Backbone of each chain as ProteinMPNN parsed JSONL, in Angstrom:
{"seq_chain_A": "XXXXXXXXXXXXXXXXXXXXXXXXXXXXXXXXXXXXXXXXXXXXXXXXXXXXXXXXXXXXXXXXXXXXXXXXXXXXXXXXXXXXXXXXXXXXXXXXXXXXXXXXXXXXXXXXXXXXXXXXXXXXXXXXXXXXXXXXXXXXXXXXXXXXX", "coords_chain_A": {"N_chain_A": [[89.894, 20.077, -18.38], [87.235, 22.269, -18.681], [83.491, 22.045, -18.869], [82.242, 23.861, -20.196], [84.164, 25.21, -21.628], [85.079, 23.299, -23.62], [82.136, 23.149, -24.752], [82.743, 25.393, -26.105], [84.711, 24.792, -27.999], [84.054, 22.738, -29.35], [82.007, 24.474, -30.729], [83.906, 26.257, -32.096], [84.876, 24.233, -34.176], [83.14, 23.167, -35.08], [82.004, 25.753, -36.67], [84.419, 26.425, -38.291], [84.568, 23.509, -39.563], [82.109, 23.998, -40.862], [82.797, 26.231, -42.599], [85.064, 25.43, -44.208], [83.589, 22.936, -46.012], [82.03, 24.655, -47.01], [84.046, 25.999, -48.668], [85.177, 23.435, -50.215], [83.089, 22.579, -51.592], [82.984, 24.984, -53.266], [85.187, 24.24, -54.409], [84.834, 22.061, -55.599], [85.806, 20.104, -54.57], [85.671, 16.845, -53.002], [86.597, 15.08, -51.743], [88.321, 16.905, -49.469], [86.384, 18.142, -47.569], [85.4, 15.423, -46.908], [87.462, 14.7, -45.408], [88.1, 16.364, -43.621], [85.438, 16.642, -41.925], [86.049, 14.005, -40.889], [88.152, 13.986, -39.28], [87.414, 16.569, -38.146], [85.555, 14.961, -36.007], [87.242, 13.398, -34.963], [88.947, 14.786, -33.136], [87.045, 16.021, -31.675], [86.239, 14.017, -30.134], [88.734, 13.592, -28.882], [89.153, 15.824, -27.471], [87.142, 15.424, -25.874], [87.431, 13.659, -23.977], [89.277, 14.615, -22.345], [87.848, 16.232, -20.578], [86.969, 17.247, -17.47], [84.447, 18.203, -15.858], [81.898, 16.773, -16.604], [80.234, 14.177, -15.994], [80.289, 10.961, -16.91], [77.769, 8.443, -16.015], [76.236, 5.357, -14.992], [73.458, 5.432, -15.847], [73.275, 7.192, -17.729], [74.887, 6.256, -19.525], [73.396, 4.15, -20.342], [70.954, 5.038, -21.231], [72.073, 6.185, -23.541], [73.099, 3.881, -24.926], [70.337, 2.543, -25.13], [68.968, 4.095, -26.684], [70.844, 3.95, -28.929], [70.447, 1.429, -29.774], [67.672, 1.276, -30.386], [67.512, 3.104, -32.184], [68.972, 1.783, -34.293], [67.778, -0.383, -34.95], [65.457, 0.663, -36.108], [66.37, 2.566, -38.282], [67.888, 0.423, -39.574], [65.948, -0.855, -40.9], [64.877, 1.425, -42.945], [67.159, 1.738, -44.366], [67.825, -0.888, -45.468], [65.877, -1.055, -47.219], [65.696, 1.434, -48.991], [68.452, 0.64, -50.212], [67.808, -2.036, -51.251], [66.181, -1.024, -53.437], [68.319, 0.516, -54.851], [69.851, -1.465, -55.251], [68.314, -2.964, -56.859], [68.098, -1.31, -59.205], [70.345, -1.253, -60.282], [71.028, -4.124, -61.113], [68.419, -4.456, -62.705], [67.212, -6.832, -64.394], [65.096, -7.571, -66.052], [63.168, -10.638, -66.6], [60.479, -11.619, -68.071], [59.254, -10.924, -70.393], [60.498, -9.246, -71.624], [60.718, -6.92, -73.754], [58.326, -5.553, -73.917], [58.206, -4.985, -71.177], [60.137, -3.255, -71.065], [59.423, -1.11, -72.499], [57.096, -0.398, -71.179], [58.421, 0.479, -68.997], [60.593, 2.624, -69.058], [63.928, 2.628, -68.376], [65.158, 3.869, -65.655], [67.71, 5.553, -64.01], [69.086, 6.468, -61.104], [70.111, 9.959, -60.728], [73.791, 10.857, -60.048], [73.197, 13.246, -58.038], [70.548, 12.751, -57.52], [71.348, 10.377, -55.916], [72.594, 11.75, -54.212], [70.928, 13.073, -52.601], [68.887, 11.403, -51.502], [70.886, 10.129, -49.78], [71.241, 12.171, -48.003], [68.842, 12.442, -46.902], [68.453, 10.26, -45.303], [70.795, 10.253, -43.763], [69.497, 12.465, -42.116], [67.564, 11.496, -41.504], [68.43, 9.508, -39.467], [69.847, 10.965, -37.675], [67.62, 12.304, -36.499], [65.814, 10.033, -35.766], [67.908, 9.326, -33.908], [67.964, 11.417, -32.078], [65.395, 11.957, -30.957], [64.798, 8.966, -29.922], [66.542, 9.386, -28.088], [65.336, 11.685, -26.539], [63.11, 10.575, -25.751], [64.356, 8.089, -23.847], [65.832, 9.182, -22.131], [63.91, 10.794, -20.678], [62.22, 8.727, -19.766], [63.797, 7.549, -17.89], [64.417, 9.368, -16.175], [64.984, 11.912, -16.833], [64.211, 14.555, -16.452], [62.816, 14.685, -14.146], [61.894, 16.574, -11.288], [62.245, 17.596, -7.986], [62.026, 18.419, -4.542], [63.914, 19.142, -3.188]], "CA_chain_A": [[89.165, 21.039, -19.154], [85.657, 22.476, -18.073], [82.563, 21.602, -19.885], [81.795, 25.327, -21.105], [85.522, 25.564, -22.837], [84.778, 21.787, -24.461], [81.107, 23.563, -25.787], [83.06, 26.348, -26.699], [85.673, 24.2, -28.483], [82.902, 22.479, -30.362], [81.512, 25.566, -31.526], [84.802, 26.552, -33.335], [85.238, 23.381, -34.737], [81.741, 23.052, -36.567], [82.347, 26.726, -37.643], [85.81, 26.01, -39.124], [84.179, 22.876, -40.654], [81.313, 25.011, -42.167], [83.753, 27.224, -43.548], [85.79, 23.896, -45.41], [82.572, 22.371, -46.722], [81.858, 25.85, -48.619], [85.663, 25.841, -49.655], [85.03, 22.199, -50.722], [81.842, 22.74, -52.428], [83.002, 25.992, -54.149], [86.282, 24.128, -55.291], [84.848, 20.782, -56.0], [86.925, 19.081, -53.897], [84.712, 16.177, -52.143], [87.842, 14.435, -50.264], [88.286, 17.527, -48.521], [85.299, 18.057, -46.95], [84.914, 14.123, -46.169], [88.916, 14.345, -44.717], [87.972, 17.378, -42.83], [84.677, 15.552, -41.213], [86.564, 12.738, -40.067], [89.678, 14.791, -38.407], [86.75, 17.027, -36.832], [85.107, 14.15, -35.128], [88.6, 12.417, -34.318], [89.214, 15.776, -32.473], [86.056, 16.083, -30.605], [86.529, 12.625, -29.474], [89.907, 13.344, -28.019], [89.189, 16.641, -26.381], [86.031, 15.221, -24.623], [88.334, 13.114, -23.088], [89.926, 15.865, -21.164], [86.574, 16.936, -20.208], [86.723, 16.497, -16.057], [83.139, 18.196, -15.236], [81.006, 15.975, -17.213], [80.103, 12.667, -15.342], [79.23, 9.858, -17.483], [77.321, 7.228, -15.04], [75.656, 4.001, -15.776], [72.053, 6.122, -16.371], [73.654, 8.421, -18.793], [75.665, 5.333, -20.818], [71.948, 3.399, -20.476], [70.034, 6.162, -22.111], [72.825, 6.306, -25.076], [72.529, 2.574, -25.163], [69.207, 2.28, -25.528], [68.688, 5.394, -27.93], [71.469, 3.654, -29.899], [70.059, 0.148, -30.651], [66.433, 1.687, -31.421], [67.707, 3.989, -33.739], [69.454, 0.942, -35.177], [66.673, -1.239, -35.172], [64.43, 1.634, -37.108], [67.373, 2.58, -39.428], [68.409, -0.506, -40.801], [65.006, -1.168, -42.181], [65.042, 2.307, -44.041], [68.28, 1.546, -45.037], [67.643, -1.775, -46.432], [64.65, -0.847, -48.247], [66.579, 2.317, -50.319], [69.319, -0.241, -50.662], [67.243, -2.696, -52.05], [65.972, -0.505, -54.369], [69.156, 0.912, -55.523], [70.135, -2.896, -56.429], [67.089, -3.368, -58.069], [67.965, -0.217, -60.406], [71.595, -1.686, -60.739], [70.625, -5.019, -61.586], [67.639, -4.094, -63.748], [67.113, -7.444, -65.434], [63.753, -8.377, -66.153], [63.279, -11.899, -67.907], [59.126, -11.6, -68.291], [58.499, -10.136, -71.946], [61.765, -8.026, -71.689], [60.558, -6.08, -74.548], [57.223, -4.809, -73.3], [58.417, -4.367, -70.249], [61.164, -2.081, -71.225], [58.1, -0.074, -73.226], [55.927, 0.088, -70.273], [58.982, 1.025, -67.802], [61.579, 2.671, -69.742], [64.905, 2.796, -67.539], [65.725, 5.57, -64.864], [68.888, 5.559, -63.086], [69.396, 7.472, -60.432], [71.607, 10.317, -60.973], [74.361, 11.388, -58.266], [72.867, 14.088, -57.655], [69.486, 11.973, -56.612], [71.534, 9.95, -55.017], [72.961, 12.684, -52.598], [69.534, 13.961, -51.86], [68.727, 10.173, -50.642], [71.959, 10.242, -48.761], [71.083, 13.137, -47.156], [67.649, 11.773, -46.625], [69.088, 9.037, -44.515], [71.438, 10.55, -42.591], [69.046, 13.381, -41.305], [66.317, 10.374, -41.004], [69.355, 9.082, -38.897], [69.958, 12.181, -36.481], [66.416, 12.769, -35.986], [65.873, 8.649, -35.066], [68.583, 9.018, -32.521], [67.583, 12.595, -30.972], [63.878, 11.757, -30.78], [65.229, 8.185, -29.208], [67.614, 10.168, -26.938], [64.978, 12.169, -25.727], [62.365, 9.406, -25.433], [64.907, 7.412, -22.943], [66.239, 10.505, -21.32], [62.561, 11.198, -20.052], [61.909, 7.096, -19.304], [65.153, 7.479, -16.927], [63.98, 10.512, -15.308], [66.228, 12.938, -16.76], [63.698, 15.967, -16.446], [62.496, 14.73, -12.799], [62.307, 17.705, -10.491], [62.246, 17.445, -6.734], [62.285, 19.478, -3.657], [65.808, 19.619, -3.159]], "C_chain_A": [[87.829, 21.036, -18.416], [84.893, 22.189, -19.364], [82.713, 23.196, -20.577], [83.282, 25.571, -21.829], [85.319, 24.015, -23.667], [84.067, 22.415, -25.278], [81.766, 24.455, -26.791], [84.1, 25.919, -27.908], [85.138, 23.609, -30.013], [82.723, 23.299, -31.603], [82.148, 25.991, -32.873], [84.98, 25.647, -34.291], [84.175, 23.489, -35.518], [82.153, 24.964, -37.331], [83.596, 26.755, -38.821], [85.035, 24.813, -40.414], [83.236, 22.946, -41.472], [81.74, 25.674, -43.069], [84.512, 26.237, -44.751], [84.911, 23.213, -46.099], [81.887, 23.366, -47.286], [82.582, 25.773, -49.314], [85.174, 24.656, -50.838], [84.007, 22.386, -51.97], [82.325, 23.721, -53.741], [84.388, 25.381, -55.317], [85.926, 22.782, -55.908], [85.509, 19.468, -55.535], [85.863, 18.243, -52.75], [85.538, 16.019, -50.995], [87.982, 15.714, -49.3], [87.417, 18.029, -47.302], [84.912, 16.371, -46.219], [86.013, 13.736, -45.05], [88.554, 15.365, -43.16], [86.788, 17.164, -41.653], [85.467, 14.763, -40.322], [87.854, 13.332, -38.938], [88.467, 15.401, -37.325], [86.425, 16.169, -35.751], [86.338, 13.902, -34.214], [88.802, 13.716, -32.768], [88.467, 16.054, -31.326], [86.121, 14.833, -29.644], [87.825, 12.765, -28.354], [89.86, 14.141, -27.275], [88.043, 16.108, -25.239], [86.293, 14.252, -23.723], [88.675, 13.95, -21.804], [89.061, 16.689, -20.191], [86.513, 16.572, -18.81], [85.358, 16.865, -15.409], [82.131, 17.602, -16.026], [80.934, 14.211, -16.706], [79.286, 11.776, -15.994], [79.443, 8.309, -16.783], [76.712, 6.596, -15.791], [74.332, 4.413, -16.44], [72.411, 6.588, -17.569], [74.167, 7.119, -20.135], [74.245, 4.438, -21.104], [71.219, 4.144, -21.757], [70.9, 6.414, -23.687], [72.653, 5.005, -25.698], [71.645, 2.465, -26.041], [68.515, 2.967, -27.001], [69.263, 4.45, -29.211], [70.72, 2.541, -31.057], [68.783, 0.416, -30.813], [66.606, 2.488, -32.683], [68.28, 3.071, -34.862], [68.29, -0.02, -36.183], [65.782, -0.585, -36.298], [65.379, 1.872, -38.559], [67.378, 1.458, -40.384], [67.472, -1.053, -41.806], [65.078, 0.09, -43.363], [65.938, 2.245, -45.115], [68.287, 0.568, -46.06], [66.892, -1.589, -47.386], [65.113, 0.331, -49.196], [67.77, 1.155, -50.66], [68.801, -1.26, -51.799], [66.606, -2.364, -53.713], [66.87, -0.159, -55.446], [69.697, -0.299, -56.248], [69.497, -3.36, -56.976], [67.482, -2.515, -59.323], [69.245, -1.258, -61.07], [71.552, -3.146, -61.419], [69.837, -5.173, -62.647], [67.663, -5.43, -65.009], [65.977, -8.211, -65.75], [63.626, -9.562, -67.103], [61.897, -11.794, -68.266], [59.036, -10.647, -69.462], [59.469, -8.834, -71.531], [61.221, -6.854, -72.475], [59.608, -5.205, -73.94], [57.382, -4.324, -71.912], [59.254, -2.809, -70.099], [60.487, -0.696, -71.939], [57.745, 0.57, -71.969], [56.768, 1.33, -68.737], [60.48, 1.58, -68.31], [62.827, 3.191, -68.018], [65.457, 4.003, -67.075], [66.743, 4.658, -64.264], [68.84, 6.709, -62.041], [70.355, 8.174, -60.424], [72.69, 10.642, -59.729], [74.012, 12.012, -57.717], [71.524, 13.811, -56.698], [70.091, 11.296, -55.484], [72.165, 10.5, -53.525], [71.935, 13.027, -52.071], [69.243, 12.201, -50.934], [69.679, 9.969, -49.38], [71.844, 10.88, -47.657], [69.897, 12.903, -46.496], [67.807, 10.936, -45.177], [69.626, 9.525, -43.38], [70.304, 11.851, -41.498], [67.466, 12.344, -40.635], [67.585, 9.765, -39.523], [69.478, 9.52, -37.389], [68.54, 12.301, -35.942], [65.857, 11.268, -35.062], [66.197, 9.16, -33.863], [68.142, 10.336, -31.642], [66.363, 12.264, -30.08], [63.779, 10.193, -29.543], [65.618, 8.588, -27.484], [66.458, 10.574, -25.766], [63.498, 11.29, -24.762], [62.81, 8.82, -23.74], [65.23, 8.137, -21.808], [65.184, 10.7, -20.134], [62.377, 9.881, -19.494], [62.98, 7.014, -18.107], [65.192, 8.533, -16.308], [65.165, 11.402, -15.645], [65.239, 14.494, -16.365], [62.609, 15.649, -14.95], [62.833, 15.85, -12.075], [61.947, 17.216, -8.833], [62.683, 18.552, -5.657], [63.43, 20.195, -3.166], [66.297, 20.824, -4.046]], "O_chain_A": [[87.386, 20.116, -17.729], [85.339, 22.103, -20.508], [83.444, 23.379, -21.55], [83.224, 26.349, -22.782], [85.765, 24.216, -24.796], [84.518, 22.6, -26.408], [81.532, 24.416, -27.999], [84.289, 26.766, -28.781], [85.498, 23.816, -31.172], [83.007, 23.134, -32.789], [81.688, 26.109, -34.009], [85.267, 26.113, -35.394], [84.298, 23.918, -36.666], [82.543, 25.115, -38.489], [83.508, 27.09, -40.002], [84.927, 25.013, -41.624], [83.178, 22.332, -42.538], [81.254, 25.782, -44.195], [84.442, 26.41, -45.968], [85.456, 22.699, -47.076], [81.058, 23.033, -48.133], [82.356, 25.537, -50.501], [84.884, 24.897, -52.011], [84.318, 22.302, -53.158], [82.144, 23.411, -54.918], [84.616, 25.758, -56.466], [86.712, 22.344, -56.749], [85.65, 18.324, -55.966], [85.34, 18.843, -51.811], [85.45, 16.456, -49.848], [87.682, 15.428, -48.141], [87.89, 18.256, -46.188], [84.256, 16.228, -45.187], [85.854, 12.927, -44.136], [88.747, 15.054, -41.985], [87.094, 17.472, -40.501], [85.485, 14.92, -39.101], [88.181, 12.814, -37.87], [88.37, 15.054, -36.148], [86.859, 16.427, -34.628], [86.406, 14.151, -33.01], [88.767, 13.368, -31.588], [88.946, 16.285, -30.216], [86.03, 14.921, -28.42], [87.884, 12.196, -27.264], [90.347, 13.852, -26.182], [88.084, 16.342, -24.032], [85.541, 13.979, -22.788], [88.348, 13.846, -20.622], [89.393, 17.506, -19.332], [85.974, 15.475, -18.667], [84.945, 16.119, -14.521], [81.182, 18.385, -16.003], [81.611, 13.289, -17.159], [78.066, 11.657, -15.879], [80.344, 7.471, -16.798], [76.5, 6.869, -16.973], [74.02, 3.86, -17.494], [71.691, 6.29, -18.522], [73.853, 7.14, -21.325], [74.113, 4.055, -22.267], [71.049, 3.776, -22.919], [70.351, 6.765, -24.732], [72.154, 4.9, -26.818], [71.772, 2.335, -27.258], [67.862, 2.511, -27.94], [68.593, 4.178, -30.208], [70.499, 2.571, -32.268], [68.391, -0.381, -31.665], [66.038, 2.495, -33.775], [68.188, 3.348, -36.058], [68.077, -0.232, -37.377], [65.429, -1.233, -37.283], [65.089, 1.416, -39.665], [67.029, 1.45, -41.564], [67.699, -1.505, -42.929], [65.302, -0.196, -44.539], [65.766, 2.523, -46.302], [68.6, 0.803, -47.227], [67.238, -1.976, -48.502], [64.835, 0.101, -50.373], [67.729, 0.913, -51.866], [69.235, -1.314, -52.95], [66.564, -3.067, -54.722], [66.601, -0.338, -56.634], [69.966, -0.327, -57.449], [69.841, -4.272, -57.728], [67.214, -2.971, -60.435], [69.123, -1.894, -62.117], [72.21, -3.198, -62.458], [70.231, -5.88, -63.575], [67.991, -5.242, -66.181], [65.968, -9.441, -65.695], [63.955, -9.459, -68.285], [62.031, -11.956, -69.479], [58.678, -9.493, -69.229], [59.108, -7.703, -71.207], [61.24, -5.765, -71.902], [59.998, -4.145, -73.45], [56.753, -3.346, -71.508], [59.1, -1.791, -69.424], [60.943, 0.447, -71.907], [57.98, 1.742, -71.675], [56.332, 2.219, -68.006], [61.479, 0.959, -67.947], [62.538, 3.835, -67.01], [66.023, 4.897, -67.704], [66.689, 3.444, -64.069], [68.514, 7.848, -62.375], [71.467, 7.689, -60.214], [72.317, 10.648, -58.555], [74.251, 11.805, -56.528], [71.319, 14.312, -55.593], [69.676, 11.422, -54.333], [72.228, 10.042, -52.384], [72.005, 13.341, -50.883], [69.486, 12.095, -49.732], [69.3, 9.707, -48.239], [72.177, 10.473, -46.545], [69.933, 13.218, -45.306], [67.18, 11.18, -44.146], [69.179, 9.363, -42.244], [70.465, 11.971, -40.283], [66.695, 12.518, -39.691], [66.997, 9.764, -38.441], [69.322, 8.887, -36.345], [68.464, 12.404, -34.717], [65.537, 11.36, -33.877], [65.422, 9.439, -32.948], [67.992, 10.152, -30.434], [66.316, 12.285, -28.851], [63.01, 10.175, -28.582], [65.231, 8.284, -26.356], [66.43, 10.159, -24.607], [63.101, 11.405, -23.603], [62.11, 8.944, -22.735], [64.954, 7.784, -20.661], [65.479, 10.756, -18.94], [62.392, 10.032, -18.273], [62.72, 6.107, -17.317], [66.267, 8.703, -15.734], [66.128, 11.595, -14.902], [65.876, 15.477, -15.986], [61.665, 16.417, -14.763], [64.006, 16.222, -12.127], [61.199, 16.241, -8.763], [63.536, 19.411, -5.882], [63.729, 21.353, -2.874], [67.485, 21.147, -4.047]]}, "seq_chain_B": "XXXXXXXXXXXXXXXXXXXXXXXXXXXXXXXXXXXXXXXXXXXXXXXXXXXXXXXXXXXXXXXXXXXXXXXXXXXXXXXXXX", "coords_chain_B": {"N_chain_B": [[56.739, 4.697, -5.481], [57.241, 1.919, -8.057], [59.898, 1.077, -9.171], [61.446, 0.083, -12.45], [62.737, -3.049, -13.756], [63.682, -3.591, -16.19], [62.933, -5.938, -17.067], [60.25, -6.336, -15.712], [59.963, -6.46, -13.522], [59.385, -5.064, -10.204], [60.981, -3.001, -8.517], [61.778, -1.527, -5.148], [63.349, 1.5, -3.019], [64.816, 2.895, -0.479], [66.385, 5.072, -0.374], [66.104, 8.151, 0.095], [65.016, 7.691, 2.482], [67.342, 6.802, 4.165], [69.468, 8.659, 3.139], [68.422, 11.05, 4.669], [68.481, 10.101, 7.093], [71.32, 10.053, 7.513], [71.909, 12.901, 6.417], [72.333, 13.85, 4.326], [72.434, 15.319, 1.043], [71.238, 14.733, -1.897], [73.227, 15.813, -3.749], [75.223, 15.171, -2.362], [75.484, 12.771, -2.128], [75.575, 11.822, -4.616], [77.785, 12.79, -5.439], [79.732, 11.165, -3.776], [79.431, 9.076, -4.03], [80.107, 8.904, -7.01], [78.325, 9.802, -8.997], [75.749, 11.295, -11.276], [73.736, 13.514, -9.889], [71.126, 13.711, -10.866], [70.749, 10.824, -11.565], [70.603, 9.737, -8.774], [68.307, 11.072, -7.926], [66.496, 10.007, -10.023], [66.435, 7.28, -9.333], [65.428, 7.241, -6.209], [62.89, 8.02, -7.182], [62.212, 5.941, -8.55], [62.293, 5.907, -11.387], [64.68, 4.871, -12.708], [66.272, 1.884, -12.104], [69.265, 1.059, -10.324], [72.231, -0.866, -11.658], [73.579, -3.59, -10.018], [75.989, -3.35, -9.183], [76.238, -0.411, -8.346], [74.155, -0.499, -7.007], [75.05, -1.555, -4.545], [77.446, -0.052, -4.053], [75.732, 2.101, -3.254], [74.793, 1.409, -0.903], [76.722, 0.472, 0.399], [77.849, 2.78, 1.292], [76.062, 3.781, 2.954], [76.553, 2.076, 5.028], [75.148, -0.044, 5.156], [73.224, -3.371, 4.934], [72.613, -4.434, 1.342], [69.789, -5.098, 0.749], [68.528, -3.776, 3.011], [68.352, -1.251, 1.886], [67.344, -1.543, -0.797], [64.307, -3.439, -2.297], [63.168, -5.909, -3.249], [60.158, -6.251, -4.548], [58.241, -8.769, -4.16], [55.264, -9.215, -3.917], [54.103, -7.149, -5.63], [54.741, -8.786, -7.966], [53.972, -11.322, -7.966], [51.437, -10.404, -8.564], [51.664, -9.164, -11.119], [52.313, -11.918, -11.943], [49.644, -13.135, -11.674]], "CA_chain_B": [[56.203, 4.344, -6.877], [58.211, 0.68, -7.831], [61.038, 0.937, -10.232], [61.182, -0.745, -13.489], [64.094, -3.052, -13.523], [63.629, -3.991, -17.286], [62.533, -7.301, -16.764], [58.804, -6.033, -15.479], [59.911, -6.755, -11.98], [59.392, -3.963, -9.44], [62.132, -2.444, -7.025], [61.461, -0.372, -4.254], [64.328, 1.562, -2.433], [64.486, 3.62, 0.611], [67.614, 5.851, -0.636], [65.471, 8.948, 0.799], [65.08, 7.632, 4.295], [68.683, 6.807, 4.597], [69.578, 10.307, 3.117], [67.624, 11.915, 5.853], [69.217, 9.797, 8.405], [72.557, 10.456, 7.557], [71.728, 14.295, 6.659], [72.727, 14.104, 3.179], [71.783, 15.801, -0.01], [71.311, 14.282, -3.38], [74.186, 16.121, -4.606], [76.42, 15.285, -1.644], [75.517, 11.319, -2.182], [75.906, 11.662, -5.964], [79.54, 12.792, -5.415], [80.333, 10.342, -2.916], [79.498, 7.491, -4.885], [80.444, 9.357, -8.587], [76.852, 9.754, -10.107], [74.986, 12.599, -10.852], [72.342, 14.016, -8.972], [69.915, 13.092, -11.669], [70.552, 9.619, -11.265], [70.012, 9.601, -7.471], [66.955, 11.41, -8.071], [65.968, 8.841, -10.977], [66.586, 5.983, -8.478], [64.527, 7.586, -5.782], [61.693, 8.582, -7.501], [61.79, 4.73, -9.294], [62.565, 5.777, -12.613], [65.562, 4.175, -13.141], [66.865, 0.732, -11.508], [70.5, 0.965, -10.742], [72.888, -2.142, -11.477], [73.866, -4.545, -8.843], [77.563, -2.48, -8.791], [75.86, 0.547, -7.952], [73.378, -0.506, -5.331], [76.159, -1.844, -3.529], [78.164, 1.132, -3.673], [75.087, 2.907, -2.243], [74.291, 0.381, 0.284], [78.201, 0.414, 1.496], [77.699, 4.344, 1.773], [75.088, 3.921, 4.432], [77.081, 1.006, 5.923], [74.039, -1.511, 5.605], [73.124, -4.404, 3.809], [72.014, -4.274, -0.173], [68.267, -5.338, 1.1], [67.866, -3.013, 3.567], [68.13, 0.004, 1.074], [66.733, -1.733, -2.302], [63.715, -4.276, -1.499], [62.602, -6.585, -4.201], [58.779, -6.177, -4.392], [57.787, -9.854, -4.337], [53.664, -9.001, -4.181], [53.939, -7.095, -7.089], [55.536, -10.149, -8.48], [52.79, -11.836, -8.076], [49.98, -9.91, -9.361], [52.251, -9.129, -12.612], [51.89, -13.369, -12.937], [48.198, -13.876, -11.844]], "C_chain_B": [[57.476, 3.037, -7.392], [58.777, 1.226, -9.267], [60.933, -0.455, -11.496], [62.707, -1.589, -13.704], [64.745, -3.495, -15.483], [62.828, -5.149, -18.138], [60.802, -7.371, -16.189], [59.193, -6.343, -14.057], [60.318, -5.498, -11.226], [60.567, -3.979, -8.478], [61.605, -1.44, -6.201], [62.892, 0.062, -3.79], [63.859, 2.473, -1.313], [65.921, 4.736, 1.021], [67.205, 6.949, 0.244], [65.638, 8.766, 2.22], [66.625, 7.772, 4.574], [69.307, 8.18, 4.136], [69.282, 10.986, 4.097], [68.429, 11.215, 6.653], [70.388, 10.085, 8.522], [73.069, 11.954, 7.024], [72.205, 14.528, 5.514], [71.848, 14.436, 1.992], [72.032, 14.911, -1.089], [72.553, 14.404, -3.904], [75.087, 15.485, -3.842], [76.364, 12.867, -1.979], [75.972, 10.919, -3.623], [77.497, 11.529, -6.256], [80.265, 11.687, -4.704], [80.597, 8.862, -3.619], [79.806, 7.598, -6.536], [79.553, 8.891, -9.468], [76.715, 11.099, -10.472], [74.069, 12.772, -10.121], [71.197, 13.595, -9.798], [69.716, 11.664, -11.693], [70.19, 9.293, -9.7], [68.351, 9.904, -7.648], [65.889, 10.117, -8.648], [65.583, 7.677, -10.169], [65.48, 6.066, -7.371], [63.014, 7.546, -6.371], [61.058, 7.074, -8.484], [61.81, 4.694, -10.738], [63.234, 4.959, -12.769], [66.212, 3.147, -11.9], [68.417, 0.618, -11.49], [71.006, -0.212, -10.971], [73.343, -2.784, -10.26], [75.034, -3.29, -8.527], [77.237, -1.361, -8.114], [75.162, 0.869, -7.071], [74.396, -1.098, -4.658], [76.737, -0.766, -3.158], [77.2, 2.118, -2.759], [74.56, 2.537, -1.018], [75.381, 0.881, 1.043], [78.247, 1.622, 1.886], [77.285, 4.553, 3.06], [75.267, 3.297, 5.5], [75.983, 0.293, 6.316], [73.989, -2.374, 4.503], [72.599, -3.627, 2.499], [70.267, -3.641, 0.699], [67.614, -4.291, 1.806], [67.574, -1.213, 2.905], [67.174, -0.553, -0.44], [65.789, -3.302, -1.685], [63.129, -4.809, -3.02], [61.095, -6.816, -4.135], [57.735, -7.481, -4.964], [55.876, -9.925, -4.806], [53.529, -8.299, -5.101], [54.088, -7.973, -8.46], [54.471, -10.726, -8.805], [51.67, -11.695, -8.463], [50.464, -9.614, -10.959], [51.71, -11.205, -13.286], [50.14, -13.622, -13.187], [47.816, -12.947, -12.955]], "O_chain_B": [[58.636, 3.279, -7.059], [58.126, 1.682, -10.207], [60.468, -1.587, -11.366], [63.739, -0.927, -13.808], [65.913, -3.628, -15.847], [62.349, -5.231, -19.269], [60.193, -8.437, -16.274], [58.158, -6.482, -13.405], [61.368, -4.909, -11.484], [60.944, -4.939, -7.805], [60.972, -0.506, -6.693], [63.776, -0.76, -4.027], [62.674, 2.788, -1.201], [66.349, 5.085, 2.121], [67.833, 6.944, 1.303], [66.252, 9.505, 2.99], [67.083, 8.759, 5.148], [69.689, 8.846, 5.098], [70.204, 11.723, 4.445], [69.36, 11.929, 7.027], [70.746, 10.432, 9.647], [74.251, 12.289, 7.098], [72.671, 15.667, 5.48], [70.716, 13.965, 1.879], [73.121, 14.338, -1.135], [73.099, 13.453, -4.464], [76.017, 15.066, -4.531], [77.281, 12.045, -1.947], [76.621, 9.896, -3.84], [78.181, 10.724, -6.888], [81.383, 11.347, -5.09], [81.485, 8.012, -3.689], [79.769, 6.602, -7.259], [79.664, 8.038, -10.348], [77.461, 11.98, -10.045], [73.564, 11.746, -9.666], [70.261, 13.071, -9.194], [68.57, 11.238, -11.833], [69.329, 8.423, -9.563], [67.427, 9.1, -7.518], [64.967, 9.521, -8.092], [64.486, 7.139, -10.32], [64.612, 5.194, -7.39], [62.115, 6.938, -5.791], [59.935, 6.998, -8.983], [61.439, 3.696, -11.356], [62.645, 3.916, -13.051], [66.603, 3.651, -10.847], [68.955, 0.14, -12.489], [70.254, -1.051, -10.474], [73.404, -1.959, -9.349], [74.838, -2.425, -7.673], [77.954, -1.166, -7.133], [75.172, 1.902, -6.401], [74.137, -0.64, -3.545], [76.631, -0.405, -1.986], [77.622, 2.775, -1.807], [73.968, 3.274, -0.229], [75.249, 1.546, 2.071], [78.746, 1.739, 3.005], [77.796, 5.187, 3.983], [74.709, 3.474, 6.583], [75.748, -0.012, 7.485], [74.532, -2.224, 3.408], [72.229, -2.453, 2.53], [69.813, -2.546, 1.033], [66.5, -3.858, 1.511], [66.852, -0.319, 3.347], [66.384, 0.217, -0.985], [66.294, -4.105, -0.9], [62.683, -3.989, -3.822], [60.833, -7.835, -3.496], [56.83, -7.395, -5.794], [55.387, -10.531, -5.759], [52.599, -8.723, -5.788], [53.652, -7.808, -9.599], [54.017, -10.641, -9.947], [50.888, -12.612, -8.717], [49.695, -9.824, -11.897], [51.158, -11.628, -14.302], [49.521, -14.028, -14.171], [46.722, -13.062, -13.507]]}, "name": "protein", "num_of_chains": 2, "seq": "XXXXXXXXXXXXXXXXXXXXXXXXXXXXXXXXXXXXXXXXXXXXXXXXXXXXXXXXXXXXXXXXXXXXXXXXXXXXXXXXXXXXXXXXXXXXXXXXXXXXXXXXXXXXXXXXXXXXXXXXXXXXXXXXXXXXXXXXXXXXXXXXXXXXXXXXXXXXXXXXXXXXXXXXXXXXXXXXXXXXXXXXXXXXXXXXXXXXXXXXXXXXXXXXXXXXXXXXXXXXXXXXXXXXXXX"}
């Protein structure tokens, strides 16, 4: 399979995925969107193996590797910080003057909608970090170098 | 321009010279050793230091020893240490 055909297929899969997402939101079937996403990514990985004119050499592998490592190094801190906050909310067992504390800080539990926004924020953070680091390392390892040839 | 191995040690290469001697374009060399043209360009410009495997493949392609193509810049290393 040619590279352009692959990108065309990926575009079609993305459109189909968008339609499924919309359908699952309308019908409130969360599982449908989740399953569709996993299947779509699986299909893309399988098709990617059939592409003949994309060369994955050691430099591109190194760019991906470095970008992934750096993304993980930054992302886990943000993820851990948010998780700590979530765990504190879950536990919520103040031991010092509990009555006074509860008066000053009435219990606030994140609703499912707010948790969804937090998850979306984390997802966006991860994507932005990866894209940013990828651009940085691609530039570092000479992706946009020009030559006289 | 010296490249960086990731350990702060500089590496130089003469790929461009050997390409000219063998009348090869970057694309020709890239196809022959199974990498992208951008990788050859990045190595020539010292932006990327190839693995030992790729360095051997490049030098074998030119039928020379690896040290004729790639040079370890001891002088720059000494400056780094000082």
